N, C-alpha and C positions, 0 to 999 in steps of 0.2 A: 407618624414616625418623625423622629428628630433628624435634623441635618447630619449630626455626627453619627447616628446609627446607620443612616443611608450610606454615608461615606465609608463606614467600617465594612458594611456588606459589599460595597463596590470593590474595596481593597482586597477582601478575601476572594471574591470571584475573579478578579484580575490576576491575583497571584496563582490561583489554581490553574488558570488557562496558561500562564507563562511556564508552568512546570510540566505541562502535558507534553510527552515526547512526540516527535513527528510520526513515528510508527510505533505500534504497540509492541510489547515484549515478545509476542508470538509471531512477529514478522518472519517471512520466509526468505532465506538467502538463495540467490540463483544467478545464472548467467544468461544473458540475452543471446538467443540463437538467431532470431529473425524479428524484424519490426515491419508491420503492415499498417501504416498510418491510414491508407485509403479505406481499409475495412475495420479500423479500430481494433486490431488484434496484435498480439505479441506472442512469440514462441519462447518459452523459458525452460531451461534445464535447472532443476532444483532438487535439493535434498528432501528429506521427509517433511511433510507439511501437516503436522498434528492438528492444526486448526481446521483443516479440510478433510481430516480422516485418512490421510495418505501416509503410510508407514515407510515407504521406500522412495528412493530417488527416482526421478522420471523427467521426461521432456514432454511438455504439453503446450497446446495453443490456448491462450486465454483471450477473452474479450477484455476490453478496457472500458471503464465507466465513461471516460471522455478521451477522444483521440488526441487531444492536446497533451495528455499525460505522456505520450510517446515522443514528444519533441526532445531532441538532444540525445535520445537513446539509439544505440547501434549494436549490431552483432559483436559479441565479445565483452560488452560491458557487464560488470558485476553489479547486481542490484539487490535490494531488500524490498519486499512487497507484501501487501496484504490482499487477500482475495476472499470472495464469498461464493457459495454454491447457489445458483439460481436454477429454475426449471429449464432454462435454455442452455445451461452450462456454467462454467466457472468464469467469474468476472474479477479482474484486478480493480481494487478500489483505491489503492495507494501504491506508489512506487517511487523509489529514489535510488540514484546511483550510489554504489558502494565505493570503497576506496581500495 
């Protein structure tokens, strides 16, 4: 592989990473009801979550992938999050404060 070819590949890879949004388009909008850092859980009220097969608004307790994700969050905060269904329940994999 020539040096210029490797440089071209690196440029393409770097630009695709830079264009990747922080959260996917199917992120769920919600409101924080309760934060339980000690147990790595968060209670969220959210609208329909099509990615999880939930067609109606509801309030649920979610586990979080990493308790550090809860730093800076408090009841009343608006958030956007992604979650997955696992055998043990639903787990938030990404979360960010909304505006």
